[in-house]
C-alpha positions as CSV (number, residue, x, y, z in Angstrom):
1,X,27.3,-42.2,23.7
2,X,25.0,-39.6,23.2
3,X,24.3,-38.5,19.6
4,X,25.4,-35.0,18.3
5,X,22.7,-32.6,17.8
6,X,23.2,-30.0,15.2
7,X,22.3,-26.5,16.4
8,X,20.5,-24.3,13.7
9,X,22.5,-21.6,12.9
10,X,20.9,-17.9,13.3
11,X,20.6,-15.9,10.2
12,X,22.0,-12.6,10.7
13,X,19.9,-10.2,10.3
14,X,20.9,-7.5,7.8
15,X,20.2,-3.8,7.9
16,X,18.2,-2.4,5.0
17,X,17.7,1.0,3.9
18,X,14.8,1.7,1.9
19,X,15.3,2.6,-1.8
20,X,19.1,2.3,-0.9
21,X,20.1,1.3,-4.3
22,X,19.5,4.8,-5.4
23,X,19.8,6.5,-2.1
24,X,23.3,5.2,-0.6
25,X,25.2,6.2,-4.1
26,X,22.9,9.6,-4.1
27,X,24.2,10.4,-0.8
28,X,27.9,10.0,-1.5
29,X,27.8,12.1,-4.6
30,X,26.2,14.9,-2.3
31,X,29.3,14.1,-0.1
32,X,31.9,14.6,-2.4
33,X,30.0,17.7,-3.9
34,X,29.9,19.1,-0.6
35,X,33.3,18.8,0.7
36,X,35.4,18.3,-2.4
37,X,33.2,19.9,-5.3
38,X,36.6,20.6,-7.4
39,X,37.2,16.8,-7.4
40,X,34.1,16.7,-9.6
41,X,35.6,19.2,-12.1
42,X,39.1,17.5,-13.0
43,X,37.7,16.5,-16.4
44,X,38.2,13.3,-18.2
45,X,35.2,10.8,-17.5
46,X,34.8,11.9,-13.8
47,X,33.3,15.8,-14.8
48,X,30.9,14.1,-17.5
49,X,29.5,11.6,-15.1
50,X,29.0,14.3,-12.3
51,X,27.4,16.3,-14.6
52,X,25.8,14.4,-17.3
53,X,22.5,13.7,-15.2
54,X,20.4,14.1,-18.3
55,X,22.2,11.8,-20.5
56,X,22.3,9.1,-17.5
57,X,18.5,9.7,-16.7
58,X,17.8,9.2,-20.6
59,X,19.7,6.0,-20.2
60,X,17.7,5.1,-17.0
61,X,14.5,5.6,-18.9
62,X,15.6,3.3,-21.9
63,X,16.2,0.5,-19.1
64,X,13.0,1.1,-17.5
65,X,11.2,0.5,-20.7
66,X,12.6,-2.7,-21.0
67,X,10.7,-3.9,-17.9
68,X,7.4,-2.9,-19.3
69,X,5.5,-5.7,-21.0
70,X,2.3,-5.3,-23.4
71,X,0.7,-8.8,-21.7
72,X,-1.8,-8.3,-19.2
73,X,-5.4,-9.9,-18.7
74,X,-8.5,-7.5,-18.8
75,X,-8.9,-7.9,-15.1
76,X,-5.6,-6.9,-14.3
77,X,-5.7,-3.9,-17.0
78,X,-9.0,-2.7,-15.2
79,X,-7.2,-2.8,-11.6
80,X,-4.0,-1.8,-12.4
81,X,-5.9,1.0,-14.6
82,X,-8.0,2.1,-11.8
83,X,-5.3,2.8,-9.6
84,X,-2.5,4.2,-11.2
85,X,-4.9,6.5,-12.9
86,X,-6.3,7.7,-10.1
87,X,-2.8,8.2,-8.2
88,X,-2.0,10.4,-11.3
89,X,-5.1,12.6,-11.2
90,X,-4.7,13.0,-7.5
91,X,-1.2,14.2,-8.1
92,X,-1.7,16.3,-10.7
93,X,-4.9,17.9,-9.0
94,X,-2.8,18.4,-5.8
95,X,0.4,19.8,-8.0
96,X,-1.6,22.3,-10.1
97,X,-3.9,23.5,-6.9
98,X,-0.8,24.2,-5.2
99,X,1.1,25.9,-8.2
100,X,-2.1,28.0,-9.3
101,X,-3.4,29.0,-5.6
102,X,-0.8,28.6,-3.4
103,X,2.0,30.6,-5.4
104,X,3.5,27.0,-6.0
105,X,5.1,26.9,-2.1
106,X,3.1,24.5,0.6
107,X,5.6,24.0,3.7
108,X,8.0,24.3,1.3
109,X,6.8,21.8,-1.5
110,X,6.6,22.9,-5.0
111,X,4.3,21.6,-7.6
112,X,7.2,19.8,-9.5
113,X,7.8,18.0,-5.8
114,X,4.4,17.0,-5.5
115,X,3.7,15.5,-9.1
116,X,7.1,13.9,-9.0
117,X,6.5,12.2,-6.1
118,X,3.0,11.1,-6.4
119,X,2.6,10.2,-10.1
120,X,4.7,7.1,-10.1
121,X,5.0,4.2,-7.4
122,X,7.7,1.5,-6.8
123,X,6.2,-1.1,-8.7
124,X,8.8,-3.6,-7.1
125,X,7.5,-2.7,-3.7
126,X,4.0,-3.1,-5.3
127,X,4.7,-6.7,-6.7
128,X,6.2,-7.8,-3.4
129,X,3.4,-6.4,-1.0
130,X,0.6,-7.9,-3.0
131,X,2.1,-11.1,-3.6
132,X,1.7,-11.3,0.6
133,X,-1.4,-9.7,0.7
134,X,-3.3,-9.6,-2.3
135,X,-4.7,-12.1,-5.3
136,X,-3.8,-12.8,-8.6
137,X,-5.1,-10.2,-10.3
138,X,-3.5,-7.7,-7.7
139,X,-0.2,-9.0,-8.8
140,X,-0.9,-9.1,-12.7
141,X,-1.9,-5.5,-12.6
142,X,1.9,-4.6,-12.0
143,X,2.1,-4.8,-15.7
144,X,-0.1,-1.6,-16.1
145,X,0.8,0.4,-12.9
146,X,4.4,0.4,-14.0
147,X,3.6,2.4,-17.5
148,X,3.4,5.3,-15.2
149,X,7.2,5.3,-14.8
150,X,9.3,8.5,-16.0
151,X,8.9,12.1,-15.9
152,X,6.5,12.7,-18.7
153,X,3.4,12.8,-16.7
154,X,4.8,15.8,-14.5
155,X,6.0,17.4,-17.6
156,X,2.8,17.2,-19.4
157,X,0.8,18.5,-16.2
158,X,3.2,21.4,-16.0
159,X,3.3,22.5,-19.4
160,X,-0.4,22.1,-20.0
161,X,-0.9,24.5,-17.0
162,X,1.5,27.1,-18.0
163,X,3.9,26.1,-15.2
164,X,6.5,24.9,-17.4
165,X,7.1,25.7,-20.9
166,X,8.9,23.4,-23.6
167,X,7.5,22.1,-27.3
168,X,5.7,18.7,-27.5
169,X,9.3,17.7,-29.6
170,X,11.1,18.2,-26.4
171,X,8.4,16.1,-24.4
172,X,8.5,13.4,-27.3
173,X,12.5,13.2,-27.1
174,X,12.0,12.9,-23.3
175,X,9.6,9.8,-23.5
176,X,11.4,8.6,-26.6
177,X,14.3,6.4,-24.6
178,X,11.4,4.8,-22.5
179,X,9.3,4.0,-25.8
180,X,12.6,2.5,-27.6
181,X,13.4,0.2,-24.7
182,X,9.8,-1.1,-24.2
183,X,9.2,-2.0,-27.7
184,X,12.7,-3.6,-27.8
185,X,12.1,-5.5,-25.0
186,X,8.9,-6.7,-25.8
187,X,10.1,-8.0,-29.5
188,X,13.3,-9.4,-28.2
189,X,13.2,-11.6,-25.2
190,X,17.0,-11.6,-24.9
191,X,17.0,-7.5,-25.3
192,X,14.2,-7.5,-21.8
193,X,16.4,-10.0,-20.0
194,X,19.2,-7.6,-20.6
195,X,17.7,-4.6,-19.6
196,X,16.1,-6.2,-16.5
197,X,19.4,-7.0,-15.1
198,X,20.9,-3.6,-15.6
199,X,18.1,-2.2,-13.6
200,X,20.1,-2.0,-10.3
201,X,23.5,-0.8,-12.0
202,X,21.6,1.9,-13.7
203,X,19.9,3.3,-10.6
204,X,23.5,3.1,-8.9
205,X,24.8,5.3,-11.5
206,X,21.8,7.7,-11.5
207,X,21.9,7.9,-8.2
208,X,25.5,9.2,-7.8
209,X,25.2,11.4,-11.0
210,X,22.3,13.3,-9.0
211,X,23.8,13.2,-6.0
212,X,26.9,15.5,-7.4
213,X,24.6,18.1,-8.3
214,X,23.4,18.5,-4.6
215,X,25.2,19.3,-1.2
216,X,23.9,18.6,2.2
217,X,22.5,21.8,3.2
218,X,20.2,21.2,0.4
219,X,19.2,17.7,2.2
220,X,18.9,18.8,5.5
221,X,16.6,22.1,4.5
222,X,14.5,19.7,2.6
223,X,14.3,17.1,4.6
224,X,11.6,18.5,7.0
225,X,9.3,19.2,3.9
226,X,10.2,15.8,2.1
227,X,9.0,13.7,5.2
228,X,5.5,15.6,5.0
229,X,5.8,15.0,1.2
230,X,6.1,11.1,2.1
231,X,3.2,11.2,4.4
232,X,1.0,13.0,1.9
233,X,1.6,10.5,-0.8
234,X,1.1,7.2,1.3
235,X,-1.7,8.8,3.2
236,X,-3.6,11.5,1.0
237,X,-3.0,9.7,-2.2
238,X,-3.4,6.1,-0.7
239,X,-6.7,6.8,1.0
240,X,-8.1,7.7,-2.2
241,X,-6.6,4.8,-4.4
242,X,-7.9,2.1,-1.5
243,X,-11.3,3.8,-2.1
244,X,-11.2,3.8,-6.1
245,X,-10.0,0.1,-6.1
246,X,-12.9,-0.9,-3.7
247,X,-15.5,1.0,-6.0
248,X,-14.4,-1.0,-9.1
249,X,-14.4,-4.2,-6.8
250,X,-11.0,-4.6,-5.6
251,X,-10.4,-5.1,-1.8
252,X,-8.5,-2.2,-1.2
253,X,-4.8,-3.9,-0.7
254,X,-3.6,-2.9,-4.6
255,X,-5.1,0.7,-3.8
256,X,-3.0,1.0,-0.6
257,X,0.2,-1.1,-2.0
258,X,0.2,1.9,-5.0
259,X,0.8,4.4,-2.5
260,X,4.7,4.5,-2.6
261,X,7.0,7.1,-4.2
262,X,9.5,5.1,-6.3
263,X,13.2,5.6,-6.3
264,X,13.0,6.3,-10.1
265,X,10.9,9.5,-9.1
266,X,14.0,11.2,-8.0
267,X,15.3,11.6,-11.6
268,X,12.0,13.9,-12.8
269,X,13.5,17.1,-11.3
270,X,16.8,16.6,-13.3
271,X,14.8,15.5,-16.5
272,X,12.3,18.5,-16.3
273,X,15.3,21.2,-15.4
274,X,17.1,20.0,-18.8
275,X,14.1,21.0,-20.9
276,X,13.3,24.2,-19.1
277,X,16.0,26.0,-17.6
278,X,13.4,27.8,-15.3
279,X,13.5,24.7,-13.1
280,X,17.3,24.5,-12.4
281,X,17.0,26.4,-9.2
282,X,14.2,24.4,-7.5
283,X,15.9,20.8,-9.1
284,X,18.0,19.8,-6.2
285,X,15.6,21.0,-3.4
286,X,13.0,18.9,-5.0
287,X,15.0,16.0,-5.9
288,X,16.2,16.1,-2.0
289,X,12.4,16.4,-1.2
290,X,11.5,13.4,-3.4
291,X,14.4,11.3,-1.9
292,X,12.8,11.7,1.6
293,X,9.6,10.9,0.2
294,X,10.8,7.4,-1.0
295,X,12.4,6.5,2.6
296,X,9.3,7.7,4.2
297,X,6.7,5.6,1.6
298,X,8.9,2.8,1.9
299,X,7.9,2.4,5.5
300,X,4.1,3.9,5.3
301,X,3.3,1.9,2.5
302,X,3.4,-1.9,3.7
303,X,2.3,-0.8,6.9
304,X,-0.9,0.8,5.2
305,X,-1.2,-2.0,3.1
306,X,-0.8,-4.5,5.9
307,X,-3.6,-2.8,8.0
308,X,-6.0,-2.8,4.9
309,X,-5.7,-6.4,4.8
310,X,-6.3,-7.0,8.3
311,X,-9.5,-5.0,8.3
312,X,-10.8,-7.0,5.3
313,X,-10.0,-10.3,7.1
314,X,-12.1,-8.8,10.2
315,X,-14.8,-8.1,8.0
316,X,-14.9,-11.5,6.6
317,X,-14.6,-13.1,9.8
318,X,-17.3,-11.1,11.3
319,X,-19.7,-12.0,8.2
320,X,-18.8,-15.6,8.4
321,X,-19.3,-15.8,12.4
322,X,-21.5,-12.9,13.0
323,X,-21.8,-12.3,16.7
324,X,-25.7,-12.3,18.0
């Protein structure tokens, strides 16, 4: 009698939307605001949720602060500091040039969108990519790269250039939730675990609230410019961070892996509009553009990093086995 051979069960492949944990609730919020805007004004807890993006972004920054660790090796500090500082400098330079020389409009993109999208990276994506293609130093560098989260870099750049107006106290008030979350998490491991566990939930809520301030017309109009923004973030910013990574002893993998746009960056326009009313008119457009950039860079950044890693392998192979 023949033995029964167990047939291996094929795992179903699940379709995944890049940055879906913030993009999907945002689109749901935008759907409601587009077709049933009066529903969001019925009062109770519904209206504060739909219109309270400022408070929710503050809570979001508090949770993000809990993910930042003070511990990092000197080599990780050097590599992480190099690539994230380069990314920030490129973002601020491009944004300010756009704001000052191009009347704050480059094919529909504003300085707010450029700096907001480029100054921070998807650190979860970075950690996953360098785990596959990088070394131990690249992985440890995430403890430094995550320091760029939040809207404060964009706020400082725009305020120092005269493109935004608010006081130092306002800036401190914006950063404070992040700092408090960071300090508490580093002092109390239990708090750090709670905040880390709450990250995904807070992203979903913030995404929905941001969506409730937008409509599909803004999203569709901003789509093309948002795609362009994503290309700029990964290809222009990535080319420079790869170069500085290699310049300081890295392989270029970390520089490529940091060339993304984080879902958290989508909260930057709302945060800035909350402290400078002149940005309220463009906040929704910039948010839609950054949203598109999140999706585009989620595709381009892993592709760019894989190309850099394969190029490194080919170079190494040529050194070990040169062709005569």
